[in-house]
C-alpha positions in Angstrom: -31.3 -32.1 46.4 -28.2 -31.0 44.6 -26.9 -33.7 42.7 -28.8 -36.2 43.3 -32.0 -35.6 41.3 -31.8 -38.8 39.3 -33.1 -40.0 42.6 -35.5 -37.4 44.3 -37.5 -38.0 41.1 -37.9 -42.0 40.7 -38.7 -42.3 44.3 -41.4 -39.5 44.0 -42.6 -41.5 41.6 -42.1 -44.5 42.7 -43.8 -43.2 46.4 -47.4 -42.3 44.4 -46.3 -45.0 42.3 -47.1 -47.3 45.3 -49.8 -45.7 46.7 -51.8 -46.2 43.8 -51.0 -49.3 44.6 -51.7 -50.2 47.7 -55.2 -48.1 47.1 -56.3 -50.4 44.4 -55.0 -53.0 46.7 -58.3 -52.0 48.5 -61.0 -52.5 45.9 -59.0 -56.8 45.7 -57.3 -56.0 42.1 -54.9 -56.6 41.2 -52.0 -55.5 37.9 -49.5 -57.3 36.6 -48.6 -55.1 34.0 -48.2 -51.6 33.7 -51.4 -51.8 30.9 -53.3 -53.2 33.7 -51.9 -50.8 36.6 -53.3 -47.4 34.6 -56.2 -49.0 32.8 -57.6 -49.9 36.2 -56.1 -45.6 37.7 -57.9 -44.5 34.7 -61.6 -46.8 34.8 -61.8 -47.7 38.3 -59.5 -45.6 40.8 -59.7 -42.2 39.0 -63.1 -41.8 38.6 -64.4 -43.4 42.0 -61.5 -42.1 44.6 -58.9 -39.8 43.0 -60.5 -37.6 40.4 -59.4 -36.1 36.6 -56.4 -34.2 37.8 -54.6 -36.1 39.7 -55.1 -38.8 36.5 -52.9 -35.9 34.3 -51.1 -34.6 37.3 -50.0 -38.8 37.5 -49.1 -38.4 33.5 -47.1 -36.0 34.3 -44.8 -38.0 36.5 -44.3 -40.2 34.5 -43.1 -39.1 31.3 -41.1 -36.5 32.6 -39.6 -38.8 35.9 -38.4 -41.2 31.8 -37.7 -37.8 30.1 -35.2 -36.9 32.8 -34.1 -40.1 33.5 -33.6 -42.1 30.2 -33.6 -39.1 28.0 -32.0 -36.2 26.9 -33.9 -33.8 30.1 -31.6 -32.2 32.3 -34.4 -31.0 34.4 -33.1 -27.9 36.1 -33.0 -26.9 39.9 -36.6 -25.2 39.6 -38.7 -27.6 37.9 -36.9 -30.8 39.9 -38.5 -28.5 42.7 -41.8 -28.3 41.5 -41.6 -31.7 40.4 -41.0 -33.3 44.0 -43.7 -30.8 45.5 -46.5 -32.6 43.0 -45.2 -36.5 43.6 -46.0 -34.9 47.8 -49.0 -33.1 47.3 -50.5 -36.3 45.3 -48.8 -38.6 47.4 -50.8 -37.0 50.8 -53.8 -37.0 48.6 -54.1 -41.4 48.0 -52.9 -41.1 51.0 -55.7 -39.7 53.0 -58.6 -41.9 50.3 -56.3 -44.8 51.7 -56.7 -44.1 55.4 -60.5 -43.3 54.6 -60.4 -46.4 52.4 -59.0 -48.9 55.7 -61.1 -47.1 58.1 -64.8 -48.2 56.4 -63.5 -51.3 56.0 -62.3 -51.5 59.8 -59.1 -52.2 59.9 
């Protein structure tokens, strides 16, 4: 990660984001804008599958990424490591739910 933290931050966020989109696809919904995606996440996916803690962590990922990539926030190696660990846990959480959903749907 040393010297590559912007890629680590971007890749971690989008890994989680795209797993949320996969879960969203199992619900047969489509999100065209960030506002739509957030609405689906808050109103459907978090209450039914992901939980409120996940939603709070997702907001953290979003704002950490935005601050690190577009603002004056230069994270320490420890902060990047914590961020990456959270991305990995969140990815695994959504991935398990998607696999369960596919199995239930007979896919």
